[in-house]
C-alpha positions in Angstrom: -7.3 19.8 -8.3 -8.1 22.7 -8.3 -10.1 25.9 -6.4 -13.6 24.8 -8.4 -12.9 21.1 -8.5 -12.7 21.3 -4.6 -15.3 23.7 -4.2 -18.1 21.1 -6.6 -16.7 18.3 -4.3 -17.4 19.9 -0.8 -20.7 20.7 -2.3 -22.0 17.2 -3.8 -20.6 16.0 0.0 -23.5 18.6 1.0 -27.1 17.4 1.9 -30.0 18.5 -1.0 -31.3 21.7 -0.2 -28.2 22.9 1.5 -27.9 26.6 0.4 -24.5 27.4 2.5 -21.9 28.6 0.5 -18.4 27.0 0.3 -16.4 28.9 2.4 -12.9 28.9 2.0 -12.3 26.7 5.6 -14.2 24.3 3.5 -12.3 24.1 0.7 -9.1 23.5 2.7 -10.7 20.8 5.0 -11.3 18.7 2.3 -8.1 19.4 0.6 -6.6 18.0 4.2 -9.3 14.7 4.0 -8.5 14.1 0.7 -4.3 14.4 1.0 -5.0 12.5 4.4 -6.3 9.6 2.2 -2.9 8.9 0.2 -0.2 6.4 1.2 2.9 6.9 2.4 5.5 6.8 0.0 8.3 4.1 1.5 11.8 5.7 2.0 14.2 4.5 0.2 15.9 3.0 3.0 12.6 1.4 3.6 12.3 -0.5 0.6 15.8 -1.6 0.7 15.3 -3.2 3.6 12.0 -4.6 2.8 13.6 -6.3 -0.2 16.3 -7.3 1.9 14.1 -9.1 4.1 12.3 -10.8 0.9 15.2 -12.2 -0.3 16.3 -13.9 3.0 13.2 -14.9 3.2 13.3 -16.7 -0.2 16.5 -18.5 0.3 15.7 -19.5 3.7 12.4 -21.0 2.6 14.3 -22.6 -1.0 17.0 -24.5 1.6 14.5 -25.3 3.4 12.4 -26.8 0.6 16.0 -28.8 -0.6 16.1 -30.6 2.5 13.1 -32.2 1.9 13.6 -33.7 -1.2 15.2 -37.3 -0.5 19.0 -37.2 -2.6 17.8 -38.7 -6.4 18.9 -42.8 -6.4 18.3 -42.4 -2.3 15.2 -45.0 -3.3 17.0 -47.6 -5.2 19.4 -48.1 -2.4 17.9 -50.0 0.1 17.5 -53.5 -0.8 
């Protein structure tokens, strides 16, 4: 954002009738507040680890699901 936009944001958050001017410190505090709301970016190593965990979990769930399914024709062998 530009300096003017930051100043407008600070002024908009103030109560009606507040005639104080927007100082440089107010603008810097507003910029810091806006940056604090931004989510932290994930590092590439963290992203790779998350993908590996997702893949491992998916494989394990698929294997567990296949173990529960009776083999084809198993019901026909019971006489």
